[in-house]
C-alpha positions in Angstrom: 0.0 0.0 0.0 1.1 3.6 -0.7 2.4 5.6 2.2 -0.1 8.0 3.9 0.0 11.6 2.9 -2.6 13.9 4.4 -4.2 16.9 2.9 -5.9 19.4 5.2 -8.3 21.8 3.7 -8.7 24.6 6.2 -12.0 26.2 6.8 -12.3 29.6 8.5 -9.3 30.1 10.8 -8.0 26.5 10.4 -5.4 27.0 7.7 -2.7 27.1 10.4 0.8 26.2 9.1 2.0 26.0 12.8 0.5 22.5 12.8 3.5 21.3 10.9 7.3 20.9 11.0 9.7 21.3 8.1 7.4 23.8 6.5 7.8 25.1 3.0 5.4 26.9 0.6 4.7 25.8 -2.9 2.7 27.6 -5.6 1.1 25.4 -8.2 -1.1 25.6 -11.3 -3.5 22.9 -12.4 -5.4 22.2 -15.6 -8.3 23.9 -13.8 -6.5 27.0 -12.8 -4.8 28.0 -9.5 -6.0 26.5 -6.2 -7.3 28.9 -3.5 -3.9 29.3 -1.9 -0.3 28.2 -2.2 0.2 24.8 -0.7 1.9 24.6 2.7 4.0 21.4 2.9 5.5 19.8 6.0 5.1 16.9 8.4 2.6 16.3 11.2 3.5 13.6 13.7 6.0 12.1 11.2 3.4 12.1 8.4 3.8 14.1 5.2 1.0 16.7 5.1 -0.2 19.5 2.8 -2.4 22.4 4.1 -4.6 24.4 1.6 -6.7 27.4 2.7 -10.1 26.8 1.1 -11.2 30.5 1.0 -7.7 31.8 0.4 -5.3 33.5 2.8 -7.4 36.0 4.8 -10.7 34.4 3.8 -10.9 36.4 0.5 -12.8 33.9 -1.7 -16.6 33.5 -1.3 -18.0 29.9 -1.3 -19.1 29.6 -4.9 -15.9 31.4 -6.0 -13.7 28.6 -4.6 -12.0 26.7 -7.4 -12.8 23.3 -5.9 -11.5 21.4 -8.9 -8.1 23.1 -8.7 -7.9 22.5 -5.0 -8.6 18.8 -5.1 -6.5 18.3 -8.3 -3.5 20.1 -6.5 -3.8 17.8 -3.5 -4.1 14.7 -5.7 -1.0 15.7 -7.7 0.9 16.2 -4.4 0.2 12.6 -3.6 -2.4 13.1 -0.9 -4.1 9.8 0.1 -6.4 11.4 2.7 -8.2 14.7 3.1 -9.4 16.1 6.4 -11.6 19.1 5.7 -12.5 21.5 8.5 -15.7 23.5 8.0 -18.0 25.7 10.1 -21.6 24.6 10.2 -24.9 25.8 11.6 -26.8 23.3 13.8 -30.2 22.2 12.7 -30.7 20.0 15.8 -31.1 20.9 19.4 -28.6 18.3 20.5 -25.8 19.7 18.3 -24.7 22.7 20.4 -22.4 25.5 19.3 -18.8 24.2 19.9 -19.7 20.6 19.1 -17.9 18.6 16.4 -19.9 16.6 13.9 -18.3 13.9 11.7 -20.9 13.9 8.9 -21.5 10.8 6.8 -24.1 12.1 4.3 -24.8 15.3 2.4 -27.7 17.0 0.7 -26.7 19.3 -2.2 -28.6 22.6 -2.5 -26.0 24.4 -4.6 -26.9 25.7 -8.0 -24.0 27.3 -9.8 -20.9 25.1 -9.1 -18.9 22.7 -11.3 -19.6 19.4 -9.7 -17.3 17.0 -11.6 -13.9 16.5 -13.2 -15.7 14.5 -16.0 -16.9 17.3 -18.2 -15.8 15.6 -21.5 -17.3 12.2 -20.9 -20.2 10.8 -18.9 -19.1 9.0 -15.8 -21.6 8.3 -13.0 -19.7 8.1 -9.7 -21.3 6.1 -6.9 -22.1 8.4 -4.0 -24.2 6.4 -1.6 -21.5 6.7 1.1 -19.7 9.9 0.1 -17.4 10.2 3.1 -14.6 7.8 4.2 -16.0 5.4 6.9 -12.5 4.4 8.0 -11.3 7.9 8.4 -14.4 9.0 10.2 -14.0 6.1 12.7 -10.5 7.2 13.5 -11.7 10.7 14.1 -14.5 9.5 16.4 -12.1 7.4 18.4 -9.7 10.3 18.8 -12.4 12.7 19.8 -13.6 10.3 22.4 -10.1 9.8 23.7 -9.6 13.6 24.0 -13.1 13.9 25.6 -14.3 16.4 23.0 -18.0 16.8 22.6 -18.8 15.2 19.3 -21.4 13.5 17.1 -20.3 10.4 15.2 -22.5 11.0 12.2 -24.9 13.5 10.6 -26.2 14.9 7.4 -24.9 18.2 6.1 -26.9 20.3 3.6 -24.7 22.6 1.5 -26.2 25.8 0.3 -24.9 28.2 -2.3 -24.3 31.2 -0.1 -22.8 33.6 0.6 -26.1 34.6 2.2 -27.5 32.7 5.2 -30.8 30.8 5.1 -34.2 32.3 5.6 -36.1 31.0 8.6 -38.4 29.1 6.2 -35.4 27.5 4.5 -33.9 26.5 7.8 -37.1 24.7 8.9 -37.3 23.0 5.4 -33.8 21.7 5.8 -34.7 20.2 9.2 -37.7 18.5 7.6 -35.5 17.1 4.9 -33.4 15.4 7.6 -30.3 17.6 7.6 -28.5 18.0 10.9 -26.1 20.8 10.0 -25.7 23.3 7.2 -22.7 24.9 5.5 -21.6 26.4 2.2 -18.5 24.3 1.3 -18.8 20.5 1.5 -20.2 20.1 -2.0 -18.6 19.7 -4.5 -15.4 19.2 -2.4 -16.4 15.8 -1.2 -17.6 14.6 -4.6 -14.5 15.7 -6.4 -12.3 13.9 -3.8 -14.3 10.7 -4.5 -13.7 11.1 -8.2 -10.0 11.6 -7.5 -9.9 8.5 -5.4 -8.9 10.3 -2.1 -10.3 9.3 1.3 -12.2 12.4 2.4 -13.8 13.3 5.8 -15.2 16.6 7.0 -14.6 17.8 10.6 -17.7 20.0 11.0 -17.6 22.6 13.8 -21.0 23.8 15.0 -21.0 27.5 15.5 -24.7 28.5 15.8 -28.3 27.3 15.4 -28.7 28.9 11.9 -32.0 30.8 12.3 -34.7 28.1 13.1 -34.4 28.0 16.9 -36.6 30.4 18.8 -34.8 32.3 21.6 -31.5 32.1 19.7 -30.1 35.0 17.7 -29.9 34.3 14.0 -26.4 33.4 12.7 -24.0 36.2 11.9 -20.4 36.0 10.5 -19.1 37.5 13.8 -20.8 34.6 15.7 -19.1 32.0 13.5 -15.7 33.6 13.9 -16.1 33.8 17.7 -17.0 30.1 18.1 -14.3 28.9 15.6 -11.6 30.9 17.5 -12.7 29.3 20.8 -12.7 25.8 19.2 -9.5 26.1 17.2 -7.2 24.4 19.8 -9.6 21.4 20.1 -9.6 20.9 16.4 -5.9 21.2 16.1 -5.5 18.6 18.9 -7.9 16.3 17.0 -5.9 16.7 13.8 -2.5 16.1 15.4 -3.7 13.0 17.3 -5.6 11.5 14.3 -2.9 12.1 11.7 -0.2 10.5 13.9 -2.2 7.3 14.0 -3.4 7.1 10.3 -2.9 3.9 8.5 -2.9 3.3 4.7 -6.4 3.2 3.4 -8.2 -0.1 3.0 -11.6 1.4 2.7 -12.4 1.4 -1.1 -12.8 5.1 -1.5 -10.2 5.1 -4.2 -12.3 2.6 -6.3 -15.1 5.1 -6.9 
């Protein structure tokens, strides 16, 4: 089996090169254009790793403006076998409190304007019944339990177009559809990773209750940043502990 090489796609505030040793920066181009940021290469717990800032350095790229194909292609070309993707999410369930981690296992796609596939010159139907890596998710769950972090071992994320937040009616609709959390970035990142044959798992960080919950203030950007900042150290501990124990994939994600 190929050696493990981990890609970390950093959500808001999580593109921290201090996670790594032997750091160097690499600018790349892909057939799909430039990725969102230069690649930060190094080692985490003895494992080769690459960090990419999803929204660019300084959060300068809005969700639909992210070049998801270039990002995933760049990590694939660097030899990444796994991707851990941090993302801020709004909670659609009472039990998922701000500050909780959710290791999602399903998604609902409510995007409208994004390129969803690498296969734009031929028709290839990629299986997507289980879009996230079960093996990688199990390792994250075990690490979170060991670190005593409040977490949820599974959940469904609905990805909306953004950059606006949901209306109250939309938030209630997503709850009725069975979504547990909501964000603006998982799709098409996860589907492209599957097409590329890379094990992919989101680390979703609940920051708010969107706008469905009475008695709670509707989500704002300032609210998201505040909770993400408070939770950053927990997520970094989770990444460090999980990556140090990663084994070569035997999950089938690479077989599409």
